[in-house]
C-alpha positions in Angstrom: 12.4 -17.2 -86.5 12.1 -20.1 -83.9 8.7 -20.4 -82.3 7.9 -21.8 -78.9 6.3 -24.9 -80.6 9.6 -25.6 -82.4 11.8 -25.0 -79.3 9.7 -27.3 -77.0 9.8 -30.9 -77.9 6.7 -33.0 -78.4 3.7 -32.2 -76.2 5.8 -30.2 -73.6 3.9 -27.1 -74.5 0.6 -28.8 -73.5 2.1 -29.7 -70.1 4.0 -26.5 -69.2 1.7 -23.8 -70.5 -1.2 -24.6 -68.1 1.3 -24.8 -65.2 2.7 -21.4 -66.1 -0.7 -20.0 -66.4 -1.6 -21.3 -63.0 1.5 -19.9 -61.4 0.8 -16.6 -63.0 -2.8 -16.7 -61.7 -1.5 -17.4 -58.1 1.1 -14.6 -58.4 -1.6 -12.2 -59.7 -3.9 -13.2 -56.9 -1.1 -12.4 -54.3 -0.5 -9.0 -55.9 -4.2 -8.2 -56.1 -4.8 -9.4 -52.5 -1.9 -7.2 -51.3 -3.1 -4.2 -53.2 -6.6 -4.7 -51.9 -5.2 -4.9 -48.4 -3.3 -1.6 -48.8 -6.3 0.2 -50.4 -8.7 -1.1 -47.7 -6.6 -0.2 -44.8 -5.6 3.2 -46.2 -9.3 4.0 -46.4 -10.0 2.6 -43.0 -7.2 4.6 -41.4 -8.2 7.8 -43.1 -11.8 7.4 -42.0 -10.7 6.7 -38.4 -8.4 9.8 -38.5 -11.0 12.1 -39.9 -13.6 10.9 -37.4 -11.2 11.5 -34.5 -11.7 7.9 -33.2 -8.5 6.9 -31.5 -9.8 3.5 -30.6 -10.8 2.7 -34.2 -7.4 4.0 -35.4 -5.6 1.7 -32.9 -7.7 -1.3 -34.0 -6.9 -0.6 -37.6 -3.2 -0.4 -36.9 -3.2 -3.6 -34.9 -5.2 -5.5 -37.6 -2.6 -4.7 -40.3 -0.2 -7.7 -39.7 -3.0 -10.3 -39.8 -4.7 -8.6 -42.7 -1.5 -8.4 -44.7 -1.4 -12.2 -44.7 -5.2 -12.8 -44.9 -5.7 -10.6 -48.0 -3.4 -12.7 -50.4 -4.7 -15.9 -48.9 -8.3 -15.0 -49.7 -7.3 -14.0 -53.2 -5.4 -17.2 -53.8 -8.4 -19.2 -52.5 -10.7 -17.4 -54.9 -8.6 -18.4 -58.0 -8.2 -22.0 -56.9 -11.2 -23.3 -59.1 -9.5 -21.7 -62.2 -6.2 -23.7 -61.8 -6.2 -26.3 -64.5 -2.8 -27.9 -64.3 -3.0 -29.1 -60.7 -4.0 -32.7 -60.2 -6.6 -33.6 -57.7 -4.2 -34.5 -54.8 -2.0 -31.4 -55.3 -5.1 -29.2 -55.5 -6.4 -30.6 -52.2 -3.0 -30.0 -50.6 -2.8 -26.4 -51.8 -6.4 -25.8 -50.9 -5.9 -27.2 -47.4 -2.7 -25.1 -46.9 -4.5 -22.0 -47.9 -7.3 -22.7 -45.5 -4.9 -23.3 -42.6 -3.0 -20.1 -43.4 -6.2 -18.2 -43.7 -7.3 -19.4 -40.2 -3.9 -18.4 -38.8 -4.2 -15.0 -40.4 -7.7 -14.5 -39.0 -6.5 -15.6 -35.5 -3.6 -13.1 -35.8 -6.1 -10.4 -36.8 -8.4 -11.1 -33.9 -5.5 -11.1 -31.4 -4.5 -7.7 -32.8 -8.1 -6.4 -32.2 -8.0 -7.6 -28.5 -4.6 -6.0 -28.0 -5.7 -2.8 -29.5 -8.7 -2.5 -27.3 -6.7 -3.4 -24.2 -3.9 -0.9 -24.9 -6.4 1.9 -25.6 -8.1 1.2 -22.2 -4.8 1.2 -20.4 -3.7 4.5 -21.9 -7.0 6.2 -21.0 -6.8 5.1 -17.4 -3.7 6.4 -15.7 -2.7 4.4 -12.6 -0.1 7.0 -11.9 -2.7 9.6 -10.8 -3.2 10.3 -7.1 -6.8 9.1 -7.0 -6.3 6.0 -9.1 -8.7 3.5 -7.6 -11.0 3.4 -10.6 -8.1 3.3 -13.0 -6.5 0.4 -11.2 -9.8 -1.4 -11.3 -10.2 -1.0 -15.0 -6.5 -1.8 -15.8 -6.6 -5.0 -13.7 -9.7 -6.3 -15.5 -8.2 -5.3 -18.9 -4.9 -7.1 -18.3 -6.6 -10.3 -17.2 -9.3 -10.4 -19.8 -6.9 -9.4 -22.6 -4.7 -12.4 -21.8 -7.7 -14.7 -21.4 -9.1 -13.5 -24.7 -5.8 -14.1 -26.5 -5.5 -17.7 -25.1 -9.1 -18.4 -26.1 -8.6 -17.0 -29.6 -5.5 -19.0 -30.2 -7.1 -22.2 -28.9 -10.1 -21.7 -31.1 -7.8 -21.0 -34.1 -5.8 -24.2 -33.4 -9.0 -26.2 -33.0 -10.4 -24.8 -36.3 -7.1 -25.6 -38.1 -7.1 -29.2 -36.7 -10.7 -29.7 -37.8 -9.7 -29.2 -41.4 -7.5 -32.3 -41.3 -9.1 -35.4 -42.6 -10.0 -37.9 -39.9 -9.9 -35.4 -37.0 -13.6 -35.6 -36.5 -13.4 -39.4 -36.3 -10.6 -39.2 -33.8 -12.7 -36.7 -31.8 -15.6 -39.1 -31.8 -13.4 -41.9 -30.5 -12.0 -39.7 -27.8 -15.5 -38.8 -26.7 -16.4 -42.4 -26.5 -13.5 -43.0 -24.1 -13.7 -39.6 -22.4 -14.1 -41.1 -18.9 -10.5 -42.3 -18.4 -8.8 -39.9 -20.8 -10.7 -36.9 -19.4 -9.7 -37.9 -15.9 -6.0 -38.2 -16.8 -6.0 -34.9 -18.8 -7.9 -33.1 -16.0 -5.4 -34.2 -13.4 -2.4 -33.3 -15.6 -3.9 -29.8 -16.4 -5.3 -29.1 -13.0 -2.7 -26.4 -12.0 -3.1 -24.6 -15.3 -6.9 -24.7 -15.3 -7.0 -23.8 -11.6 -4.9 -20.6 -12.2 -6.9 -19.8 -15.4 -10.2 -20.0 -13.5 -8.7 -18.1 -10.6 -7.6 -15.4 -13.0 -11.1 -14.9 -14.4 -12.4 -14.9 -10.8 -9.8 -12.3 -9.8 -10.8 -10.1 -12.7 -14.4 -10.2 -11.7 -14.1 -9.9 -7.9 -10.8 -8.0 -7.9 -9.3 -8.8 -4.5 -6.2 -7.2 -6.0 -5.6 -4.6 -8.7 -2.6 -3.1 -10.5 -0.4 -1.0 -8.3 -2.1 -2.3 -5.1 0.0 -2.3 -2.0 -0.1 -5.9 -0.5 1.6 -8.0 2.0 1.8 -11.6 0.7 3.9 -14.4 2.2 5.4 -11.9 4.6 6.6 -9.5 1.9 5.5 -5.9 1.4 5.2 -4.8 -2.2 3.1 -3.5 -5.1 1.3 -5.4 -7.8 3.4 -4.8 -10.8 2.1 -7.3 -13.4 -0.9 -9.6 -13.7 -0.6 -12.3 -16.3 -2.9 -15.2 -17.2 -1.8 -17.5 -14.4 0.4 -15.6 -12.0 1.0 -12.2 -10.4 4.3 -10.3 -10.1 4.7 -8.4 -6.8 7.5 -5.7 -6.8 9.1 -5.9 -3.3 10.3 -2.6 -1.7 14.0 -3.6 -2.3 13.4 -4.2 -6.1 13.0 -7.9 -5.8 10.1 -9.6 -7.7 7.8 -12.1 -6.0 5.9 -14.3 -8.5 2.7 -15.6 -6.9 0.2 -18.0 -8.6 -3.4 -16.7 -8.9 -4.7 -19.4 -6.7 -2.7 -17.9 -3.7 -4.8 -14.8 -3.8 -8.1 -16.8 -4.0 -7.3 -19.5 -1.4 -5.0 -17.9 1.1 -5.3 -14.7 3.2 -3.2 -11.7 2.4 -3.2 -8.0 3.3 -4.3 -5.3 0.7 -3.5 -1.8 2.0 -5.2 -0.1 -0.9 -8.3 -2.2 -1.4 -10.8 0.7 -1.1 -8.5 3.8 -1.1 -4.8 4.6 -1.4 -5.0 6.7 1.8 -3.4 5.3 4.9 -2.9 6.2 8.5 0.7 5.6 9.9 1.9 5.4 13.5 4.9 6.8 15.2 5.9 5.7 18.7 8.0 7.7 21.2 9.1 6.6 24.6 9.7 9.3 27.2 10.2 9.8 30.9 7.2 10.4 33.2 8.2 14.1 33.4 7.3 14.8 29.7 4.8 17.5 29.0 2.3 15.6 26.8 0.4 18.7 25.8 3.6 20.3 24.6 4.6 17.2 22.7 1.2 17.2 21.0 1.6 20.8 19.9 5.1 20.1 18.7 3.9 17.2 16.6 1.2 19.3 15.0 3.7 22.0 14.1 6.0 19.3 12.6 3.4 17.8 10.3 2.1 21.2 9.1 5.6 21.9 7.8 5.7 19.0 5.4 3.6 18.3 2.2 3.8 14.6 3.1 0.8 15.0 5.5 -2.6 15.2 3.8 -4.2 17.1 6.7 -6.8 14.5 7.7 -5.5 12.9 10.9 -2.9 14.1 13.5 -3.4 12.7 17.0 -1.2 11.9 20.0 -2.2 9.5 22.8 -0.4 7.9 25.7 -0.9 4.2 24.9 1.4 2.5 27.4 3.3 3.0 30.7 6.0 0.9 32.3 8.0 1.3 35.5 10.6 3.4 33.6 8.8 5.4 30.8 5.6 6.2 29.0 4.7 5.5 25.4 3.3 8.2 23.1 1.6 7.1 19.9 1.1 9.5 17.0 -1.5 8.8 14.3 -0.7 10.5 11.0 -2.6 10.3 7.6 -1.0 10.3 4.1 -2.2 10.0 0.6 -0.6 6.6 -0.1 1.6 4.0 1.5 4.9 5.3 0.2 4.1 8.8 1.4 3.0 7.4 4.7 6.3 5.6 5.2 8.2 8.8 4.4 6.0 10.8 6.7 6.6 8.4 9.6 10.3 8.6 9.2 10.3 12.4 8.9 8.1 12.8 12.0 10.0 10.3 14.1 13.3 12.2 13.4 11.9 15.7 14.0 9.9 14.7 17.1 12.9 13.1 18.7 15.0 16.2 17.9 12.3 18.4 19.6 12.4 16.2 22.7 16.2 16.4 22.9 16.2 20.2 22.4 13.2 21.3 24.5 12.6 18.6 27.1 15.9 16.8 27.7 14.8 15.8 31.2 12.0 13.8 29.6 14.3 11.4 27.7 13.9 7.8 28.9 16.2 7.0 31.8 16.6 4.3 34.5 16.6 5.4 38.1 19.0 3.8 40.7 18.9 5.0 44.3 22.2 4.6 46.3 22.1 5.0 50.1 24.8 5.6 52.7 25.8 2.3 54.4 25.6 3.9 57.9 22.1 5.1 57.2 21.1 1.6 56.0 22.6 0.1 59.2 20.7 2.5 61.4 17.5 1.7 59.7 18.2 -2.0 60.1 18.9 -1.6 63.8 15.7 0.3 64.3 13.7 -2.3 62.5 15.2 -5.1 64.6 15.3 -3.2 68.0 14.2 -4.8 71.4 10.6 -5.7 71.9 8.3 -3.9 74.3 8.9 -5.0 78.0 12.7 -5.4 78.0 15.7 -6.9 76.3 15.4 -9.4 73.5 14.2 -12.6 75.0 13.4 -11.2 78.5 9.9 -11.7 79.9 7.7 -8.6 80.2 7.2 -7.2 83.8 
């Protein structure tokens, strides 16, 4: 029977056997790391489920992708000292690759934790509710801080990976020595990005806008649909999207209709003739708003706010729960109020008055106004 020693020529067995053992150790480390990951996360998920902790369960699920890579990397790093066949240079390369992969896996894991916490907070604060001021405040802070945290985690991960490279510290020292000019150039180049990042953090803390806020920015009416790390997406009423940098909301004025509350007061104007019965028009408006659920019952007022040589202006103030409802209420009231005026007081519709006179009457008036003076005929001296 042929043995391995007889089949392999010379000292090949002494060369290949340690390499095969090292490969087997690495493969075993990968399997052990993966099994350890499965066992650990099964226990963590079961504990979170039994404890009825939805946040913990969400964190465990989001940590899985990063931990799936981190477990085998740690196991392979643990068996590195036992590898006998690798020469010094190869050992250093493999060791460095494992360290970089481990940093990448840890970065991935931490990003998953940040996303899990953010998604849990978004789900527990419903911005679709009627009284959603507190929910919009929390969701806005969560969105901005989540993206800021992700950027910071990734930057720290990249920095940690770069610091493992030989000579990076020396390069960093040299850069610090010439940081005057280099820092100025980099600062000028990155000014827009840094400005928007800082504005994003400032916006999350001061909150001049929140998710689902109704705003008028750059002459456009819309709702805050998305808040990213450096810009805000405003959904315009006609389904267009306006992308606005963070710095716009910090440095330039804009209108926020829902800063303190979603409730709004809308106006409806009606022009009518001077013969309109204002009291009857007021009663008609009150009857109209009581028939619709669009009115929230807070404000219903009619005032005469302007007069011209032809008509008077009636202004109705009406309250609604939010801006969209206020718009629908204004349209509804304007249509019904006009129909009431046409039906019940047609004589009060705006009209222009033109007076036509008989030419003979006009001539008589003219002759009377230009008649002879006292004392005789035109031009004669008085007696």
